[in-house]
Structures are given as C-alpha cells and as structure tokens.
N, C-alpha and C positions, 0 to 999 in steps of 0.2 A: 242500231244507232251506235255512235262512237262511245257514248256513256255506258251502254250495256256491254260493249266489247271490253272496255276498260275494267268493268266489274267482273266480267268473266275471267280476264287475265289475272286480276288480283286474287280471285277465289282459287285459281289453279295454283298460284304461287304459295298461297296460304296452306293449301292441301298438301303440297309437296313438302313444305317446311315442317308441317305437323308430322308427316311420316318420317322425316329426318329425326325429329325429336324422339319419336318412338323407336328409333334405331333400325328402321327398315332399310335404310341405305345411307351411304356416306358421301355420295357424289354431290357436289354443290348444285343448288338449284340454278337453272339457266337464267341469264341476265336480261334476255330480250322480252318483247311484248307478247310474243306468241307462245302458246303451249306447243309441245313437241310430240309428234307421232313417229313411229318407226315400224319397219317391216323388213324381213329377210327376203331376198330375191336371188335364186340360183338359176341362171340363164344358160341353157345349152347352146354353145356356139358350134356351128357346123364344122366337123373335122377335129374338134377338140376332144381329147381323150382323158382330160384331167378331171372330169366330173362336173363340168359347168363352172361358169364365172359366178362367184358368190360375193354379194355385197349386202350390207345392211343400209337401207335408206333411212335417213333422218330428215324430217320435213316439218314445217309449221302445220299444226293440225287445225281442223275446222272448229270455229267457235260454236257451231251448231251440234258438234259431236257431244253426245251424252257420255261424260267421262265415266259414269257408273257402269257402262256397258263394256269397258275395256280395262285391262290390267296394266300396271306399270311393268315394262319389260324386264325380264331377268338380265342381270349383268352378264352372266355366263349362260349361253343358250343350251348347253349340253354338259352333262357330268364328265364326259370324256375330256373336256378341257381341264378339269380339276386335276385329273390324274397327270396330265402333261405338266401342269404347274408344279405338282409335288415331285415329279421326276426331275425337274430342273434343279431342285434343291441339292441333288447329289453331284452335279457337274462342277468342275473347278470354277470358282467365281460365282457359284450359285448363291441365292439369297440366304441360305443357311450355312454357308461355309465360313461365316464370321466367327471369330473367337468369342464374341459376345453371346452366341447362341449355344445352348446346352443340348441341342438335339443331335443325337448320334445318327448320322445319315447311313451308317453301315449296319444299323440294328433294324432288322425287319419288323419287329414288334413296335419299335419307336416310330418307324416310318408309317406303319399301319395306323397308329393313333394320330400321327400328324395328318395323314390323308383324311381321316374322319373329321378332325377339327377344322381343317381348311375347307373341306366339303360343306360342312355345316355353315361356316361363315360366308363363303363366297356364293354358294347356291341360294342363300337368302338375300344376297345383295341385289338391289334393283337400280335401274337408271330412271331419271326423270323424263321418261318418254312413254306414251301410251301405245302399246303394241296393236297395230292394225287400225288405228284411228284414221279418219278421212283427212285429206289435205285441206288446208285453209281455203275458203272460198275467195273468188275474185273480189267480191264486194267487201269482204273483211280486209283484204290487202289494200284496196283503194281507200278505205276509210282511215288507214293509219299511214298512208304515204302522201307526200305533198304533190299535187298536180304540177306538171303533166307526167309524173312518174307512172309508167305502165304497170299494171298488176302482174308482172312477170317475176319469177323467182330465180336469182342467180344460182349457179351450181358450183359445187366443190367436190373433188374426189380426194379422199383421205387414204393415206398409205401408212400402215402400221410398221413398227420396227422389228428387229430380229427377236424371235421368240415372243411375238405378239399375235394378235388375231383381230377380227373385225370390230369387237366391242371394247378393246383394251383402252381406247381413247374416247369412250362414250361421253365423258364430261365435256370434252372439247366439241364433239359433233353435236351434242344436244344444245350447247350454247350457240353454236353457229346457226342451227335450225331455228332457234328461238328468235333470231334476228332476221329471219326470212330467207335463209338459204336452203336449198335441197342438197343434202350431203350423201354421197355414196362412199361408205367405208368398205374398202375392198379387203377380202381375205386372200392373201397371196398364195399361189400354187407352186412356188419355187422351193418349197420345204424350208423356208425361213420362218414360217409361223410355227409356234410350238405344237400346234395341231391344227390341221385344216380340214374342215368338214366338206365332204363331197358326197354325191349320190350317183349311183351307177344303176343301169338297167338290171333287173332281176333276170335270171336265166329263164328263158321261155317267154319273156315279155317282148312285145313288138312296139314299133314307133307309133302305130295308130292308137294304141291304148297302153302307154308306158307305165310300168310299175317299177318303182325305184327302191333301192335299199341303201343304207348308210355305209360309207367307207371313209377312211381317214388317211391323210398324208401327215406323217410325223416330221418333226424337226430333224434336219441333217446337221450333225455336229461337225463343224469344220473350223479351220483356223481363223483367227482375228488379226493376224499380222500381215505384213506386206507379202509374205510368201504365198498367201492365199488370194492374192489380188485377182488372178485370172478366174478363179472359181466365183468369187464374190462379184466381179464385174459381169460375169455371165448371168448371175442371179439378178443384178440390178437391171440388166437389159430385159429380162423376162418380167420383172416387176413393172417396169415402165410400160410394157405391152399390156399388162393387166390394167394399168391406169387408163391407157388409151381405150381399151375395150370397155371399161366402165363408163367413160364418157360417151362412147358409141351406144351403150345400153341406155343411158339417159336420153340420148337423141331419139332412140326408138320409142321410148316412153313418151317423149314430147310429141312425136309424130303420130301417136295413137296406134302404133303397130301392135299386133297380137303377140302377147308375151305369155309363154307357158312357164310357170314357176315350178321348178323341180322340188321345192320345199312343200311340206304339208300345210294345209290350211288355205282358205280362200281370201283373196284380196283383189279389189277392183283397180287394176293398174291403169284403166282408161281415164281415171280422174287426173292423171298427170298430163293428159293430152293438152298441148298448147299452153301449159302453165309455166314452163321454164324459159329463162333467157339464156339460150345456148351460146349467145355471143359474149356472155359474161361467165366464163369458166375459170376456176383457179384450182391448183393442186397444193395440198398440204401434207406433210409427212413428218414422222418422228424417227430419229436415229437412222436406221437403214431406210426408213421411209423418207428421210430428208435427202439421202442420196438418190432415191427414186424420184423425188421432186425435181432435182437438178437434171437428171437424165431425161425425164419426161419433157421438161421445158425445152431442152435442146432438140427434141425430136418432134414435138407437136405444137404448132403455133396457135392451135385453138385455145390453149391455156394462156390467159392474159398475164398471169403472175403466179408466184409460188412462195410458200413459207416453209422453211426447213427448221424443224424444232430439234435442237441439240444434235445436229447432223453428224452422222458417221461418214467421213469423207473417203475412207479406203476404197470403196467400190467405184468411185468416180475416177475416170481416166484423167491423167495429169494434163492432157491436152485440153480437156473441157474445163479444168480448173483455171487454165491460163486464158482461154478464149472467153469463158463466162457464157451467160445466157443472154439472149436478146430481150427477154421479158424481165420485168422487175422481180427481184428476189430478196427475201428477208431471212436472215439467220437469227433465231432466238436461242441462245445457248444457256445451259445451266452452268453454275460455277464449277461443279464437279461432274465431269464426263468420265464414263467408265472405261473408255478405249483410247489408248496412246494419245494423250492430251496434246503435246506440243506439235507433232506432225499433223494431227487433225486440224488444229487451228491454223497452222501455216498454209495448208491447202485452202482453207476458207479465205484467208487474207489475200491469196492470189486472185480471188474472184471479186473481192470488195472494190467498190468504186467510191471516189471522193464525192462529197456533196457539191451540187451546182451552186449558182449565185443566190438561189433562194434557200440554201441550207438543206436541200433534199438530195439524198443518194438513192440511186436505182438498185444498188446492191449493198446492203449494210449489215453489220453484225452488232447485235445487242447481247448482253449477258445479264441474266437474273441472278443477282448475288444471293448467297445463302441457300441455293437450291442444288438438288441432285438430279441426275439424269432421269430418274423415274418420276420427278415432279410433274412432267408433262404427259403422264399417263394417269389412269385411275387407281393404280395400285396403292398409293398411300391412303385412299379412301375406302377400299374394300377389303384389304387384308389386315389381319391383326397387327397391332403396333409392334409386338414382340418379334414378328417375322422380319421387320425392317430395321433391326438394331444397327446393322451395318450401313444402311442407306438413309438413315434419318437426316432430314435437312434442318438447317437452322431457321430458315424462313417457314412460317406456318404454311402447310400445304394449300389451305383454302386461299390465303393471301397470294401465294405463288400462282395458283390457277387463275384467280381473278385478274392479276396483273398481266399474265400471259395472254388472256383473252382480250383485254383492253388493247394491247399492242397489236394483236392480230386484227381486231376490228378496225383500228385506225389505218392499218396498211391496206386492208381490203376496201375501205371507203375511198382511199386515195386512188388505187390502181384498178380495182374491179368495178366499183360503183361510180367512179369518176366524180366524187363529191367535190365541188369547187372549194369548199371550206378547207379541204386537205391538200390543196396544191402548194400551200406554204408550209413551213416547218411547224410541227406540233410537238408538245412536250415529251410524251412518253415514247414517241417514235424517232424524233430527231434531236432531242437533247436540249431544246429551249426550255427555259424555266417558266412555271414550276413543274418539274418532273419527279417521278418517284425516286426516293433515295435508294431503292433496291435495284435500280437499273444502272449497269455500266455500259456506256456507249462505246463499244469496241470489244475486242477479244481479251479474255482474262488468262494470263500466263502466271498463275501462282501469285507471287508478290508484285508482278509487273503486268501491264496491260498494253495492248496495241490498238490504236484506233484505225 
C-alpha cells in the first residue's frame, strides 16, 4: 500500500541519517521518495581493447528488498584509487600545494603517512546506496506517480571531470536515482580519470570461459591551456563516444539482452528489461564532463537535454560554442572555477540564449555564489577538512549540494519529464521571486556579472 511504502521510505532515510551521525559517511542523504541501489557493470564491446565499458548504475531500489541483506556501497571501490588521489597531491595545483598545508610532498615518509591517513578516511566512506539491491517494482512506481504516468524510469548518463572517476559524484547520482531515474555513471577510458579500472583476459583464458584480471589506466598529465586544445578536444570526442555507448548499454538492458558483466559478483540485469523510458534520456557532467555533455548533445539526438556543472570549455570547439546545441542546456557554475576563468565564461556566453516571452531560456547560465569547483563533487564530504584548506567554500557544502540538486530537478522536470507546471518561469531556475539568495542568474566575472 502507499502507506506502507511511505513508512519504508521514511525508515530508510532515518537509517541513513543515523549512519551519518555515527560518522560512517558524509554524503548527504538523497532527497527523493525512493531508496537507492547501485551496481558496477563492465561490458565488453566487440573490437574494444580498452578493457570494457565501465559504469556504475544507480537506480531506485525495490521496497521489497530486505535492506539487511545488502551493504551500503563503498565510496571508493578499490584501494588503487586512493593511491591515485595521493599522487595527485604532488602535481602543480594539487590539493596539497596550498601554502596553508604543512605537508611536504617531497618527503617520502610524510607522503607515506599521508597515504595511510587518506586511505583510512576514504576507504571507510560509504554512499547512500545499497550495493546489488533489486530495482524498484512497477507496482511501487505506479503507487507514487499520478496516472496516467507509465511506470517507466527516465535515464541519465553522468560524465565525471578531469582526474575523477565513476563514483566521485555519487551524491548527485544517488539523489537523481532517489527521484526515479536510472543513472549510468561512466568511468572514462581516455586517461582523464585519475585511475580507470579495467579487466583483461588472463593468459590462456578463452572467450567460452573467460577469466579476467585487473588492469589500470592512469591519468595522463597534459596542459590545461589553449596550446593543449587539440589533445583535449580529442579526449572530449572519445568521452562523448563513451557516453553514447553507455546509452547503448542501457538500451541493451532495457531490451533484455544477455549481458556478461566482467566485474566479479552476480547481479540479475534482466530486472531492467522493459523498465526504462529510453525516449527520456539526459546527459549531465562536471567540469570536463560538462564539455562532454555539450559534445554529446551535438552528436546524439537521443539525449533530450543536458546539464553542464562548472563546465570546462577549453575542449569544446569554438564553432560549437557559436552554433550551440539543438537540445536545451543548463550551465550551473561555481563562483570559483579553477581553470582560466574569463575565457571559460566567454565561451559559455556565446552559447547562452535570451529568455522567450514566458521568461524561459533554452540555454542559460546560473552561478552558485560562495562555492568552489569541487562543491559539485563528493570531495568536501569524504576527505578530511584539512586537506581542503585551499578549496574551502564560503557556502556550506550541504547547502550547496541541496541547492544544486533543486536546480537540476527543476530543469529535468521541464525538459525531460515535460511537467506542465514547469513550462512557465520558476524561481530557482529562471529568477522569478522568491528564489535563493545564493543564485546569480548569469555568469560571474569577479566583481562583475553578465546575464
């Protein structure tokens, strides 16, 4: 019944909040009515030699799932990622290069202690998603949707930023799944991830009974300036291909195709058969993932809209900045971006469109004031505060996350779910009052702003 479903949802939220209080994780609890399940899927694509397409699927989980049979997923799936994070501390602009940090990145003993401390912290961090739980039933979806809404789940492909990976935006992905979306968070193979997990056939193993072993693609350090455009543009083309293949994979799951997961462990992927609304697909990405979002929209009309979170515009070809995308696009910026601020924003402004007679723009720019580039990741919630002395934001990270998600949900309701109530201007998306005091409706250029 609806009453029992609401009680189940309430109990889940209470359980997760209790674990937050106990310090088991710092990622905010999802805002939606559903609990969240997740599972890793590495799919071998014919002819692909990069170790398989790797995504983490986030989805609303079944109210009939016994939560005691499952564990909350670790934020970092493998210790190898921790080493990559620690290595990043030593590069120029790394998160320990601040004068406020007393860690000597050239001291092997200090770095060993640092590695141990960060390992202890982040390997204990978990996300508000039960690993391997079953997908929500059709009956449960119908119970909380207004007829004649069909019990199909819209889909989103999520693209991480430079030096990210598939779980670095778990807070965003979990919140989306709690609202009824199936989210495929892809781990890119272009060596823009700080580490990318892949599996390759063991020597002597054959395709009839494949045996895999772990292998890793490491981050390629390259320039962040205009001189590196051709390299970065090549990467964004590959990233867009990853996103399209991720949507293809969701289509295979929806069709009930046989899927061989190269990752260890059993999961029944047949439960996704016929459950997704493949006509309602969106792409969202952070930083380099924002550029990936723009590139994907320009290449694949299956995606109905996109959200670029604090987008890094350098990899986007200038012709695309001028022509824009056919699909609606939303930029949600932080006040403090880490990469060449002025030129980045000028490229965005070329794409922005003025509002129509109803006050609605199909390509708009919003800025969350008091925030830093990393506020749209999980890092403020899972790493020790002293690590982030250089990047600490004025706006509380939980407040920033909540506001970011409210804007995302409003945009998706308008363009993906086609909610009639969002055809007209709404406060936090379009600037009509009352809207949050933390939102600047336009691009922020230091003391000046441009709408």
